[in-house]
N, C-alpha and C positions, 0 to 999 in steps of 0.2 A: 565711477560708476560699477565697472567691474567688481572692485572691494566691496562696494556697497552691497551689490549682487550676493557675492560670496557670503557678507555675513548675514543677509536675509535667509540663504540657503542654509547657513549653518545653523540657524535659530530655529528655521522649520524643521530640519534632521533632529535637531535636540528636543524638540516640543514633541514631536512625532515618536522619538524612542521612549520618552517620559508619559506618553500615553497610556493609560491604564487597560488594560484588556478584559478586566472581570467588572462586571457580568456580561456586557454586550458582546466584545469579540467572543469571549469563551463560548457563549452561547451559540452563534453563529458557528463555531469549531465543532460543537456538539451536535448540531444540525447537519452539518455536511456529512461528519464522520456516521451517524446513524443513517442519513439518508442511503450511503453506500452500503451499510450492512443489509438494509432492507432491500436494495437493487440484487442481492444474490439469492441465487434459487432456493426455493424452501424455506427461506426464513419467516414468512409469514405462518405457514403452516406450524414451522417449529413455536413461533410466540404463542400459538394456542395450545399445541401439544405440552410445552414446559415453558412456560413464560420465564421462571427464575435463568435457564439456559440461554434465552433469548436476554435477557438483562446482563447475564455476565458476558455475553459476547459485545455487548452495546457497551458495556465498561471497559473492554479491551481496546474498542475502536477509539473510545473517548482518552482513555490513560495509558495505554499500551506503550507509548513512547517514556513516559514516566517509571513505569513498572523494568522496562529494559533498561534503563540508565542506571536505575538504582542498583540493579542486579550488577552492572559491570562495574559499580563504584563501590560494591561489598555494602551498599545501605539496604534498610528494610525493603522489600519491592512492594510493601502495600502502605508504604509510609504515607503517601500521596492521598491514600483514602482516608487520613486524617481530617483532610478540608471537607468538612461536612458541607460546605454550601456548594462547592463545587459537584460533590458528588450527588447531592439533591438535584442540582439543575441538570445534570446529564441525565439522572433519572426521569425527570419529568419530560424532558425532551423525548426520551425511549418510550415512553408511556405514551404521549402525545401522538407519535409518527407512528405506532403500530395500534394503537387501542382507541384514539379519538374517534367519536361515532361518525358514521359516514365519510371516513378517511379526511375531514375537512381541513385537519392541520398538515398532512401530508400533500393534499391539493396544494395548499397555498405555497409550502417551503420549496415544492418541487416546481412551481412554475417558473419556468425558465428566467425570466427578469428578477424575480426574487432569489432563485438559486445562484443567480451570478453576483448578487451582493454578498451573498453568505459566503461561496467561494473566495471571492476578494478577501473578505475578513478572516476567513480561516487561514489564508497565507499570512496575514501579518502576525497569527499567534505561532504559526509554523517558524518562522525567523527569529521572532523573539525565543521561542523554545530553543532553537539551534544557538544563538547569542549567550542564553543563559546556561545551555549545557557545555557550550566551550569554557566560559568563563569560572564554571563550578570547577571543570575537571583542572584547570588551568591553578585554581585556589590549592586544590589538593595535591597535583604533581605538577607542580611549577616547571618542569622541562621534560613533561610526558607530551610529546606532540602526539603522538600515536593515540595516547589516552583521549587527548582533547578532542580530536578529529572524530574518535569512535566514538566519544558522549555526544557530541554536537550531533553525530549522524543519526543515532537512533533518537535522539530528542525531535529530530525533524521527520524521521520517516520511520519510527518504532512500530507503528501499526502495520505496518506493509511487511517490516520483517519478520514479525511474529503472525503473520496470517496464517501459515500452516498449522498453529497450535490453536488459534482462533477457529479454523476449520474443524479441527478434530472435536471441538466442541459442539459443532453443530452436527457431528456424525460423517464428516466429507474427509476423504484424504487425497488430497491431490499433491503429491511431491513435486510433480512436473510445473507446478505454479509456484514454485520456491523463488523468492522477491530477488535473492542473490543472483540466479541464474538467468531472470528476466526482469532486468529492473525497468522500474515505471519512471516517469518524467520527476513525480515529486521524489524517489530517492535519490537520482541519479542529482537532481538539484541540491538536496539536502546534502549529499557528498561534496559536490562541488562547493558549496555555500560553507560548509563547516572548514573546508581548508582555507579557505578566505579568512574566516573568524578567527581561526588558529594563528595564521600569518599575523592577522592584526593584532592579536591578545600577546605575541612574543614581539610585536614591536619591527616584524618584518617587513607589514604591509602599511605605509605612510598614509594612513586614514584614520580618521576617528571613528569611534564604535556606534556612535550614533549617526554617523554618515553612512556606514557600510549598511546599517541595519535599514535605514531609509532608501538607500539606491538597490540593495537585494531585494527586499521586499516589492518595490516597483516593478522590478522584474519578475519576480514570483506572479504578482497580480496579474500583469498584462497576459504572461503566457498561460497560466491557468484560466484567466477570463476566456481568452480566444479559444483555448482547447474545449473548454465547456460549451461553449456557444455553439463552436463549429462539430461539436461531437468527435473531435481529431485524437488520435491516439499516438501521433508520430512527434517524438520529441524534438524540439529547437535545437537541441545538441546534436541530432544526428549528422549534419552535412559535415562537421567539424569532425565528429568521431570517426564517419566515413572515411575521412581524408587521412587522419592520423594514426588510427588503429591498425592498419595494413602495415604502414611505415616501421610502426614501434614494435608493433607484437604480431607481424605477420597476416597472411591471408590463411583460410581453412582449404588444407591441404585435401586436393582431389584425387590423392592416389590410391586410397583405399577404395573408393568410388570406381576408379578406374579397372582397380584389380578385381571388384566384384564384377565389372560389366564385362571383363575379357573373359573371367572363369566362367559366366554365363553365356557369354558367345560359343567359349570353345566346348562346352557339353550339349550344345542345343543339337549338334550334329549327332548325336548319339540317339539309336533308337530306344525309345520307352515303351516297354509293352505295358499295358492297363493290365490289373489285377484280375485275375479269373474270376468270372460270375460266379455266385453262391450256387450251390447246387439247388435244383428245383426241390420244392417242398411236396411231399407224396399226399394223397388224398387224406389219408390219414392222419398227419400231421395239421393239415388245413383244418380239420374238422375239429382236432384237441384244441387247436389255438383259438377256434371261435367258441367252444364252449368254456374257454378259459377267461374269454374277454367277457362273455355273458354272465360269468359268475362274479366276476369283479364289478361288472356294473350294477349287478343285484345287491352286492355287499355296499 
């Protein structure tokens, strides 16, 4: 019975790994990506003022991971745009979300039960992209572990990694939102996932690629659907990271804070004299100022 169950699970994983992602899963991926773009403040107004800039931002949300991966591997960054079907599909999704009459399409796809389905389908595409990125880098650099991991990582979370560049297209500059400094759950999960796929690709992890795709996809679907349904931003990795990071990397030192605190208290006993008040204006100066204000108002 156990052998039969293992064989059935293996067949299920193989069938799942061979499932085509175009056009159904890609459509869901584009819908969720453009939805996240529309959630950004000012994007609706920008779509009216500059539709081309809005479309370009939407294409970065949909294909940013491919662009960044091609740049890393020295391939043409616009090569994926030769896939006319995907670009037309992403453009149609962008137009319907931003310009559909009465926002009907946006209201339908942002309805929570529908959105959860699209989020789950997007994670299927994400894991496939990670696996494909690692496999492609392994083909080019057979022993390049770090190249494999970097390529798989940007394939899974490239949109977030180039978010600052996408913000510049919208006229926004927020360097404090750098994804490297503040990794979101998808970025961390893509990093951990690409490590697993790199180990599997180099035969250090005794599991088939199909099984790894299946199990990691199920993990991503469960986490993302739960986080979206509960509007949670807490990473499932947080408990493990909070335990391991202080052990391996140490905790944040409070020396500078204490020194600043002591210095502040040390100087708190000094008498601080307020600056002298400005000299009172004479009557002539007040009248002159009044005449200038009236003349400016008349102009």
